[in-house]
TORKOL-4160 file (C-alpha; in steps of 0.2 Angstrom, whole numbers, padded with zeros to 4 digits, m for minus):
75
<pt num="1" X="0181" Y="0063" Z="m0127"/>
<pt num="2" X="0188" Y="0076" Z="m0115"/>
<pt num="3" X="0180" Y="0067" Z="m0100"/>
<pt num="4" X="0190" Y="0052" Z="m0093"/>
<pt num="5" X="0182" Y="0039" Z="m0083"/>
<pt num="6" X="0192" Y="0032" Z="m0068"/>
<pt num="7" X="0180" Y="0018" Z="m0063"/>
<pt num="8" X="0193" Y="0004" Z="m0066"/>
<pt num="9" X="0205" Y="0012" Z="m0054"/>
<pt num="10" X="0192" Y="0015" Z="m0041"/>
<pt num="11" X="0186" Y="m0003" Z="m0042"/>
<pt num="12" X="0204" Y="m0009" Z="m0040"/>
<pt num="13" X="0207" Y="0002" Z="m0025"/>
<pt num="14" X="0191" Y="m0004" Z="m0017"/>
<pt num="15" X="0195" Y="m0022" Z="m0022"/>
<pt num="16" X="0178" Y="m0024" Z="m0030"/>
<pt num="17" X="0173" Y="m0033" Z="m0046"/>
<pt num="18" X="0163" Y="m0025" Z="m0059"/>
<pt num="19" X="0150" Y="m0038" Z="m0058"/>
<pt num="20" X="0148" Y="m0035" Z="m0040"/>
<pt num="21" X="0146" Y="m0016" Z="m0042"/>
<pt num="22" X="0134" Y="m0019" Z="m0056"/>
<pt num="23" X="0123" Y="m0030" Z="m0045"/>
<pt num="24" X="0124" Y="m0018" Z="m0031"/>
<pt num="25" X="0119" Y="m0003" Z="m0040"/>
<pt num="26" X="0106" Y="m0012" Z="m0051"/>
<pt num="27" X="0113" Y="m0010" Z="m0069"/>
<pt num="28" X="0119" Y="m0023" Z="m0081"/>
<pt num="29" X="0137" Y="m0028" Z="m0082"/>
<pt num="30" X="0136" Y="m0023" Z="m0101"/>
<pt num="31" X="0131" Y="m0006" Z="m0096"/>
<pt num="32" X="0144" Y="m0004" Z="m0083"/>
<pt num="33" X="0157" Y="m0010" Z="m0095"/>
<pt num="34" X="0152" Y="0003" Z="m0108"/>
<pt num="35" X="0154" Y="0016" Z="m0094"/>
<pt num="36" X="0171" Y="0010" Z="m0089"/>
<pt num="37" X="0177" Y="0011" Z="m0107"/>
<pt num="38" X="0170" Y="0028" Z="m0109"/>
<pt num="39" X="0158" Y="0022" Z="m0123"/>
<pt num="40" X="0143" Y="0032" Z="m0116"/>
<pt num="41" X="0136" Y="0049" Z="m0120"/>
<pt num="42" X="0130" Y="0052" Z="m0103"/>
<pt num="43" X="0126" Y="0045" Z="m0086"/>
<pt num="44" X="0112" Y="0048" Z="m0075"/>
<pt num="45" X="0115" Y="0057" Z="m0058"/>
<pt num="46" X="0106" Y="0043" Z="m0050"/>
<pt num="47" X="0118" Y="0030" Z="m0057"/>
<pt num="48" X="0133" Y="0041" Z="m0053"/>
<pt num="49" X="0126" Y="0043" Z="m0035"/>
<pt num="50" X="0124" Y="0024" Z="m0033"/>
<pt num="51" X="0142" Y="0021" Z="m0039"/>
<pt num="52" X="0149" Y="0034" Z="m0027"/>
<pt num="53" X="0139" Y="0026" Z="m0013"/>
<pt num="54" X="0144" Y="0009" Z="m0017"/>
<pt num="55" X="0163" Y="0014" Z="m0019"/>
<pt num="56" X="0163" Y="0027" Z="m0005"/>
<pt num="57" X="0170" Y="0040" Z="m0016"/>
<pt num="58" X="0166" Y="0057" Z="m0024"/>
<pt num="59" X="0161" Y="0060" Z="m0042"/>
<pt num="60" X="0178" Y="0069" Z="m0045"/>
<pt num="61" X="0186" Y="0052" Z="m0040"/>
<pt num="62" X="0178" Y="0044" Z="m0055"/>
<pt num="63" X="0178" Y="0058" Z="m0068"/>
<pt num="64" X="0191" Y="0069" Z="m0075"/>
<pt num="65" X="0190" Y="0083" Z="m0088"/>
<pt num="66" X="0205" Y="0083" Z="m0099"/>
<pt num="67" X="0205" Y="0097" Z="m0112"/>
<pt num="68" X="0211" Y="0093" Z="m0129"/>
<pt num="69" X="0207" Y="0074" Z="m0128"/>
<pt num="70" X="0196" Y="0075" Z="m0144"/>
<pt num="71" X="0178" Y="0076" Z="m0147"/>
<pt num="72" X="0167" Y="0091" Z="m0145"/>
<pt num="73" X="0158" Y="0097" Z="m0130"/>
<pt num="74" X="0139" Y="0103" Z="m0132"/>
<pt num="75" X="0130" Y="0113" Z="m0119"/>
């Protein structure tokens, strides 16, 4: 997939554990793990906003578009 998720990196920078973030934003640890691994087809803006608020970051700190990384892009 051409979208790369940098959630692990941001968690490490903020010295926060995945389970703490999951509890703080109200999603399961399993769903957060899937997001961290890039095994999701989408993420709600509400969830992205909650992650950004909890980690004090911008969406661009978490997501990167890397062309040619496989997968197809649909409009």
